[in-house]
C-alpha positions as CSV (number, residue, x, y, z in Angstrom):
1,M,7.3,0.2,0.8
2,I,6.6,-1.6,4.1
3,T,9.2,-0.5,6.6
4,R,8.0,-2.5,9.6
5,D,5.8,-5.5,10.3
6,K,3.4,-6.8,7.7
7,D,-0.1,-6.5,6.2
8,I,-2.3,-8.0,3.5
9,M,-3.1,-5.8,0.6
10,T,-5.9,-6.5,-1.9
11,I,-5.4,-5.0,-5.4
12,G,-8.2,-5.7,-7.7
13,D,-9.2,-9.3,-6.8
14,Q,-5.7,-10.5,-5.8
15,D,-4.4,-10.6,-2.2
16,Y,-0.7,-10.0,-1.4
17,Q,1.0,-10.5,2.0
18,L,3.5,-7.8,2.3
19,A,6.4,-7.6,4.9
20,A,9.2,-5.2,5.7
21,G,11.1,-4.4,2.5
22,D,8.2,-5.2,0.1
23,S,6.7,-2.7,-2.2
24,W,3.7,-2.5,-4.5
25,A,2.1,-0.6,-7.3
26,I,-1.6,0.1,-7.8
27,P,-2.7,1.1,-11.3
28,G,-5.1,4.1,-11.4
29,S,-8.8,3.4,-10.9
30,V,-8.1,-0.1,-9.5
31,E,-10.0,-0.8,-6.2
32,H,-7.7,-1.7,-3.4
33,S,-7.7,-2.2,0.4
34,V,-5.3,-3.2,3.2
35,K,-5.7,-5.4,6.3
36,V,-3.2,-4.4,8.9
37,L,-1.9,-7.5,10.8
38,K,0.3,-5.5,13.2
39,Q,1.3,-1.9,13.7
40,V,2.7,-1.6,10.2
41,E,4.7,1.4,8.9
42,A,4.9,2.2,5.2
43,I,6.2,4.8,2.9
44,E,3.8,5.8,0.1
45,V,4.6,7.6,-3.2
46,F,2.0,8.9,-5.6
47,V,2.8,9.6,-9.2
48,P,1.5,11.9,-10.4
49,V,1.4,14.0,-7.2
50,R,-1.9,13.9,-5.4
51,E,-2.4,17.6,-4.7
52,D,-5.4,16.8,-2.4
53,Y,-2.9,14.9,-0.1
54,L,-0.5,17.9,0.3
55,D,-2.6,19.8,2.9
């Protein structure tokens, strides 16, 4: 979920402009990227847990 400012997220071949309060879901194995428009803050949740991100 975006908690401050906004960005543009590309999921597959679709672009989404996200602002504070917006959330998103990315299916497994789908290419994605983000273009930060300002100093964005976000909360990310991974299901299942990404063990490689716990370190």
